[in-house]
N, C-alpha and C positions, 0 to 999 in steps of 0.2 A: 504494500500500500504506500502511496506517496506521502511525503513528509507533511504536507498541509492537511490531508485527510486524516493521517495518523494523529496529528496533534489536535485536530478538531475532536476526534473521538475521545482522546485522552482528557481534554478539558471538560467536555460535556459529561463524561462518565464520572470524573473525579469530583464533579460539583453536583452530584445528585441531590443532596440535601438542599443546597442553595436553590437549585432549579425547582424543587418541589415547593419551597417557600414562595418563590417568585410567581409560580403559576397558580397557586391555590387562591381561587376567587379573584384573580386579577382581571381588571377591565381593560379591553383593548383601547389603545390610544393611537392617534395619528401623529403624535409628537415626533417620533423617530422617522416616520415617513416624510416629514417635512424637511428633513435634513437634505442638504444638497449632496451630489455625488461625491464631491471631494471629502466631505465629512464622513460619509459611509466608508470610503476607501481607507481613510485614516483610522477609523474605528476597527475595521476588519484587520488591517495590517498589524495594529497593536495587539489585538486579541489573539490572533492566530499565529503570531510570530514566536517560535519557541525561544528566541533570544531576548524576548522582552523582559523576562525575569520579574513578572508581576506578582504581587502578593495576592493572597486569596481575596482580600477585601477589594483590591483593584480589579481582579478578574470578575468578582460578583457584580461590581458596578458596570463593567463593560458588557457582561452577559445580559444584564437587565436592559441596557440600551438596545442590544441586538434583538432581543425577544420581541420588541415592539415594532421592528422593521418588517414591512411587507413590500416586497419588490419583485418585479419579473426576474426569473432566473436568466433568461436569454439576454446577454449583454451585461450582466451583473459582474461584480468583482469576482465572485466565485466561478462564474462561467468562463471568465477570461484567464484564470490561473492556469499556467502551463501544466501543472500536475493534474488538474481536473480535465483539461483538454484531452488527455490520454484516455479518459474514461467515457468520452462522448462517442456516439454513433454506433454503439454495440447493440442497442435495443431501441431506445426512443428515436423517433424521427425529428427532423428540424422543426416541423410543425408542432410536435408535442413539447419540445423544449420551450417553444415560444408561449405555450399555455401555462407553464409552471409559474407559481408565485410562492413566496415564503421568505426565509432568511437562513443564514448558515447554521443557526442553532437548532431550529426545528425541522429543517429540510424544506423542500419545495414541492408543491402539490397542485393538483387541478381536480376539481370536483365535477364541474359541468352538470349534467342531468343525472348523474349516478344516484341510484337509490338501492338500498338493501330493504326489500319489502318485508312487512311484518310476517312472521311465521315461516320465513325462508330458512330452511334447515339443510338444504343440499348445496354442496360447493365442490368445485373442481380446483385442485391446487397442483400446479406443475412445478417440478424442481427448478430452481433458478439456474439458468445456464451460465457456466463460467465463460469469461471473455478473455482471459490472459493465462499464461502458464501458472502464475501465482494463485489465481482463483480456482484452478483445477484441484487444489488441495481439499476443497469441500465437495464431497461426492453426492450424487443424487440421493443416496440412502439417508444422508444427514437431513436433507430437506423433507424426505418422506417420513422420517421419524418425527421431525418437528411438526409436520402437518397432522400426523395422527394424534399427537399430544394436544395440539391446539384445537382440533375438532372435538376431542373428548372434553376439553375444558369448556367449550362454548356450546356443546350439545349439537354439533353439526355432523353430517354424513357426507363422506366423499363419494362423488358420483361423476363419471366422465361427461355425462350429458347435462350436468347441473347448469342452471341459468346464470349462476355467479361463478366466474372463472378468474383465478389468480395466476398470472404468469409474470415472469420477470427475468432480469439478468443480474448476476453478481459482477459489478464493474470494477470492484477493488476489494482487497482484503488485507487486514493487518495481522501479521503472524507473530507480533510481539505485544506485550501488555501496553495498552489495553487491546485485547484481541477484538477485532471488529470486522463488520461487513458493511459494504456500501452498495446500495441497490437502486435499480430502476424497476418500477413495478406498475403493471396494469391490472386493475380489478374491473372486469367488464360485467355488465348487467344488461337486461333487455332495454333499459332506459338510457344508458350511457356508460362511459368508462372513467373510472377514477385513476389518476396518475400520481405517483409519488417517487421522488428521488431523495434519498437520504441515507444516513448510516447510524448504526448502533454499536457501541463498544461495551464489552462485558469482561468478566474475569477470565472466561475461557471462550474458545472459538465456538464450542457447542452451545454455550449460553447465548452468544451473540446471534447464532442462527435461529435458535428457538425464540429469543426475544424479538427479533426482527419480524418473524412471521406472526407472532402473537400480536404485535403492535399493528401490523397491516390489517389483520382480520378484525381486531377490536375497533379500529378506526372505521373500516368499511361498514361493520355492523351498526355503528352509531349513526350512520346516515341512512335511516330506515323508517321514518315516520310517514313517508309518502308525500311530504310537503317539499316545496322548493327549498334548497339549502343555500343560504347566502354565504359569501366569502368569509364574513366575520364569524358566522356560526361554525363553518368548517374549520376555521383557524382555532377557535376555542376548543372544539372537540379534539383536534390534533394535539393541542398543548396538554389537555387533560389526560389523554391516553398516554402521552409520553411521560407525564408526571407519574402515573400509576405504574408504568413499566420500569421506572427508575432510570430512564435514559440520562 
């Protein structure tokens, strides 16, 4: 996994308690969205630079600012990083990258018309395809095991012809602590397709695989009341699920 992605996972995982405090009952604000591009670049450069040697207090303050940012992924600071450029084009199309919004802390997502309908219990989960020699370390069996555990947890049944289908690609992996996976995911339904690009770091690689799939399923199931989902509602749901998963 590239240095920027590895450090991103390290910071987010290492600050699980702080992240939970920041996300519990927090109201969305447009304050950070009003920052100009130069301010955001400076913010990201400082936060994700391993040579910054920031204290935990300073990292908390920077993380709080980043959490309130919502920006298009395409053309963003993250999108332009050379390390991230190597992870592009393996799964998502250019059009899909243009739909993504979010920030480096929670990841980037697109909800569109996706809905997980009430009483929907059948799901199809495909193992996430490796995209590089490094990502080949995670075998299809690992995803299949994680899928079985997640389905059992949420009372779901795996069925190839299910109307809800999860597919994706493992675009980067960190083989040192924090062990982590970085994914591009499509969750398709008869109404639309949910897109997500982001990573999760955990104490072990197996934990990261399981937590990432758990997060994706929980997030998708939360968009299921049959009503239109606003961007702010989707953002709040995403943050709450990540808080519970300890990202």
